[in-house]
N, C-alpha and C positions, 0 to 999 in steps of 0.2 A: 526355644519355648520360654515363656515368662513364668516365673514363680509368683503366685499370688498367696497372700496369707490365708490360712485356713479359716473358714467361718466357724469352725468348731472351737477355736481357741477362746473366744469370748464366753460361750456358754460353759466351757470347762472351768474357766476362771471364776465365773459366777457360782458354779456348783461348789468349788473349793471354798470360796468366801462364805457361802451359806453354811457349809459344813463346819467351817472354823467358828463362825459366829454362834452356832447352836451347840457347840461342844462345851461340856461342863466337866470339871474334874469329878471323878467318882471313885472313892476309896475301894468300893467293892470290885469295880472293873479293874482297878490297879492290882488288887489281890489276884483276880483271875489271870491277869497278864503275867504276874509273877509265877503263878502255878504253871502256866504254859511254858515259861522260860526255864524255871528251876525244877519243876516236878511234872514233866510231861505225862508220866503214867497216871497221875491224879487228874490232870487236865483232860486226858482222853476219856475219862469216865464221866465227865460233866455232860449235861444235856446238849443236844445240837442247838437248842435255842440259846444257851449260854455262849456257845462257840460263835454263833451269828452275832449276838450282842457285842461280844468282844471285838469282832471284825468291824462293826459299825463304829464302836468306840475308838478303836485304833485309827480308823480312817479319819474320823473327826479330829483326833488328837494330832495326827500328822498334818492335816490341813491347818489347824490352829497354829502349830509350830511354824509352818511355812508362812503364815500371815503375821508372824511376830507376836503371837499371844503366848503368854507364860503358861506352860503346861505342867509345871511342877506341883500345882495345887496350893501354892502359897498365896497367890493373889488372884489369878485368873485375868490379870490385866495385860495390856500390851507391854512388850519389853522396851519398845522405843519410846522416846520422849519428844519426838518431833511433833510438829503441829498437826500432822495427819493422824497420829496415834491417838488412841482413846485412853 
């Protein structure tokens, strides 16, 4: 049986690229992420809407990191300096 590349690979890459490009550093979401990590008892009392917002934020941040975009909040620019980088 021959293995063919999945047709889902390209749409997934497109979704990740779009998530990465739309992600912006947000100090408030970084604070919520720190609460989740360091003070889960406080994080658990936050609204479900805040929990969902953090999930979207973390997904975008991971996609941005994977695309080579600086997620430290210092620049928001690509980490690479190659011709394809922005």
